[in-house]
N, C-alpha and C positions, 0 to 999 in steps of 0.2 A: 646452489642453490642465491640467487636476491636473496640478500632483506630488507632492502630501502622501504616495501609496503607494510607498514603500522595495523589498519585499519580502515572500511568505507568512511569515507568524507560523508557522503550523498545519493540520491536518488534519481535520478531528472524523470519527470513522468511527463511529458504532453498532452497538453487534456485543449477542448472544447469552449471549457468555461472557469476562466482561472479565479475568479471573487465565487464559483460559485465553488470549487476543488479550494479554494485558504476555510472556504466557511463551514466546509464541512467534514475536514483536516480534522479544524477551530472546537467542532463542537461535537463531534462523533468519538474522535479519536489525543481532541487536548492538545495539541501541537498551535504552535504559537508564531504570528507574522516575525519574523528577525531584521529581511531586506524585500526591495521588491529594486528593479532596473527593466531597461528597456537596452534589444542586444538584434543588432538584424532580422528589426521586424518583427521582434516575439517581448512579449511581454513576460518576465520573469519572476517572481518570486520564491524566495527562502522559507520555511519550512522546519521549525527542532524543537523537538522536544527532549530532554532527558539529550545524550550520544546518539538518536536515529534526527538525521533531518531530507527531506525531501522537499526538489527543486524541481515547480509548480512551471510548469512552462505553455504559453498559450501564444501559438504562429499562424496566422492570417495562413487558411489557405492547406490546412497541418490536413492529412488525410483517413480518412474517421478507420477506426478501428474496425478490423474484422468481425466479421461474422462468427468466425469458425474461435477467435483470442476470446469474447466475449461467456462460447461455451462453454461447460464442465465439461466435458465428453468431448471437445476440439484443443483444447485449450496449450496439452504438453504435447499436439503434435505440430509447435509450431518454431521453427527455433530460435533465438534469441532469451533474452526475462522475461518471463512470462510470469511475477508476481512477485514484491516485497514482501518478508514474516518482518512483524511488531511481534516483539515477547511479551508476557502479559507476565502478572502473579498468578491470576486467580483465572482461566479461562471459562468456567460456565456463567464468573459474576460476566464477565465484560460482554459473553455475548447474547444475553439472562440483556446487562441493559445498549445494549445495539440494534439487540427485537425492538427491544421497549420503544425504542427511538424513532422502530422505522427502516432503520438499517436491513436489505437481507441478507439474508443468510446463506450461504448457497451452501458451504460444508459442517454440520454444527460438528462439538468435541468430538474427535478422534482421534486413537491412538494410532502413534504414529508403529506400521509394522516392523518395527520394529527389537520387541519385548525390552528398548530402556524406559519405558516407562511417558517414554515424552510424550505428550497432546497436542491435539491442534485447530482449528476451523479454519474458513476461508468467508471470507463478507466480501459483498460490492462494494464499492465506493461511489459518487455519487457519474461516474465518468464510465459505470460499469466495467470499470478494474477489479482484477480480480486479489485479496490482498487475505494476506494466512496470518493469523494469530498466535498468538507455539507459546506454550506455554514446555519449560522444561522440567525433567522429575530433577533433575538435583539443583 
């Protein structure tokens, strides 16, 4: 077994509106803008909150998100990464605070169906990307 991978460094997300996404993740989830750069026609910004990192990428001419990816009923039927999850201390509090800010709650706080006591909820960001909030029972 290979033992050279230590942990996930970041998740890259292609967006239509770089500044809108920077603002959304700052204002709603407390991310900080770490740095920006331009690469092969793409504007890129790295956001960080604790150990979580998001690389937000705006590329001119990028295809829009498919309707199947936008809908909770069909997003699991598409291969590839379909969401990312952030750990929260209090799921109910986090969802209530986000709902008060007008963030769309797609799936309200629910129990993971594995009898672990873990809980989750899904929200949508400004680009309609599904984002999971996860509260561990342990």
